[in-house]
Structures are given as structure tokens and as C-alpha cells.
C-alpha positions in Angstrom: -27.2 -13.7 -35.7 -26.9 -9.9 -36.1 -27.7 -9.5 -32.3 -24.9 -11.9 -31.4 -22.4 -9.7 -33.2 -23.4 -6.6 -31.3 -23.3 -8.4 -27.9 -19.9 -9.9 -28.5 -17.9 -6.6 -28.3 -19.7 -5.7 -25.1 -18.8 -9.1 -23.5 -15.2 -8.7 -24.6 -15.0 -5.1 -23.3 -16.5 -6.3 -20.0 -13.9 -9.1 -19.7 -11.1 -6.7 -20.5 -12.3 -4.1 -17.9 -12.7 -6.8 -15.3 -9.1 -8.0 -16.0 -7.8 -4.5 -15.7 -9.7 -3.9 -12.5 -8.3 -7.1 -11.1 -4.7 -6.2 -12.0 -5.0 -2.7 -10.5 -6.4 -4.2 -7.3 -3.6 -6.8 -7.2 -0.9 -4.2 -7.6 -2.5 -1.9 -5.0 -2.4 -4.7 -2.5 1.2 -5.5 -3.3 2.2 -1.8 -2.8 0.3 -1.7 0.5 2.2 -4.7 1.7 5.5 -3.1 0.8 4.9 0.5 2.1 2.3 0.1 4.9 4.5 -1.6 7.4 3.0 -0.1 10.5 -0.4 -1.1 11.9 -2.2 0.9 14.6 -0.4 -0.7 17.5 3.1 -0.2 15.9 2.2 3.4 15.0 1.4 4.1 18.7 4.7 2.6 19.7 6.5 4.7 17.1 4.8 7.8 18.4 5.7 7.0 22.0 9.4 6.5 21.0 9.4 9.8 19.0 8.0 11.7 22.0 10.8 10.1 24.2 13.4 11.3 21.8 11.9 14.8 21.7 11.9 15.0 25.5 15.5 13.9 25.7 14.8 10.6 27.6 16.1 8.6 24.6 18.8 9.4 22.0 18.0 8.6 18.4 19.9 5.7 16.9 22.1 6.4 13.9 23.7 3.6 11.9 27.5 3.8 12.1 27.8 5.7 15.4 26.8 9.1 16.6 25.3 11.8 14.5 26.7 15.3 14.6 
């Protein structure tokens, strides 16, 4: 019986740590979905558009009209 009491806190601590780890992973995935909107192909397209704007072939778009 004495051995069962010493194992119980270890089991509880393991369950708590597993729960915390799961929650951190869940929140990390949610943040990645919100903030990582570009994949590799979209990043290449964005880079190509940026280079066209820098070269003057395209003008940047500004909401509400032209930008001074």
C-alpha cells in the first residue's frame, strides 16, 4: 500500500504534464493557422509581385486611392 501512494503523485504529475503539453501544441497550431497564411507557392508569388513593384512595372495598391 505504501508503494501505491508514492506512485500516485507521479502518475498525476504525468497526466498534468501531458495535458499542458497537449494544450501548448493545440494553441501553437491555432496561432500558425492564423499567422502563417502563406505557403511556399504563395510566398514565391508575393516575392515576384514585390520585385515587379520595385522595378516600377506595377504600382502598389493602397486602400482608398493613391498614396502620397
